[in-house]
C-alpha positions, 0 to 999 in steps of 0.5 A: 736842862729844861722841860717845855710844853706846847700843844696843838701844833696842827702841822700841815706841811704835806696836807691840805689843812692850813691853820692860817685861815683861823683867827690868830693863826696867820703866819703861825709856822714861821713864828712857831719856829722862831720862838722855838729856836729862840727858847729851846736848847738841844738838851731840853725836852718839849712835850706836845700833848696832842694835835701834832699833825693834820696828816691822815697817815704816818707817811703823810705825817713824815714831813711834819715829823721832819720839821719837828725833828729839825728843831732843838730838843727832844720832843715827846708826842701825845695823841690828840683828837685830830691825830689821825696818823696815830697807830700802834706804839710799835708801828709808830716807833718803827716808823720814826726809827726808819726815817731817822727822826731821833728826837721824837718819842711817842708817849702811849700807855707809858711814862718817860723819866726826864730831868728828875720827873715822870712825864705821863699822860694820854689823850683823855676825852670829852666829858660833857657828853652823855652818850653811852659811846662817849662813856665807853671811850672816857672809861678807856682813856681813863684806863690809859692814863692809869697805865701811864701813871703805873709806869712812872718811877715812884721815887719821882714826881709826876707831870701829867699831860692831857689833850682834853681839859679835865675842867672847863667852864661848868664841866668837870671830869671828876673821875679824872680829878679823882685819879690824879688825886689818887696818884698825888698829881699836883701839875696838869697841862692840857691843850685842845682849846683855841680861839674864843674858847681860850677865855673859858680855860681853867688855869690855877688850882683845883683840888690841889692840882695846878692846871695850865692850858698849853695850846699853841695859840694860847701860848702865842706859839712859844714853848712854855718852860715848866721845869728848869 
């Protein structure tokens, strides 16, 4: 079975946040569903590294979760900067179980072993700001990435997923790069960038790590196969 990546689905089936108003997003939901069904099989896994839903609470997100649950494959969800519905791991797992969303899994301070690899990651944070508050959040997020890596099976390679890009234009999160180097990470997938910002995305090798942008509009709303 295969592993796919597709970030920033920005679902808003029960909230007033239509993405169709943004350039390149018109009619994206039917396109996303068709591409997903044409590409992903029931035994596959799709990692969504953040900005899953515009919902403000788990209850409001239920309609978006139901949509994802209806699509083929297992889905592993990470937190993005717009996932305001995100809560504690226990509360989210309980909510998904109560609603019968059996194909959805939350990745928070842990690792999943899928098809012979570790799926690790976290939201990460802005790195271009110098505000002390942002510095605290960056340190906390770095700790969460480390916690996820520490839960990995040491016998298996690691695929790392982040919402924020560690490398972007003239900005660099060297701490994140160093942490990846410490753990021997060779593949990192990220989202967050949309529209005109996509042209500035760094994709390719940096210090032995292959980076790839997987935000939905960057992939033309089609899940990207990253492991067959």
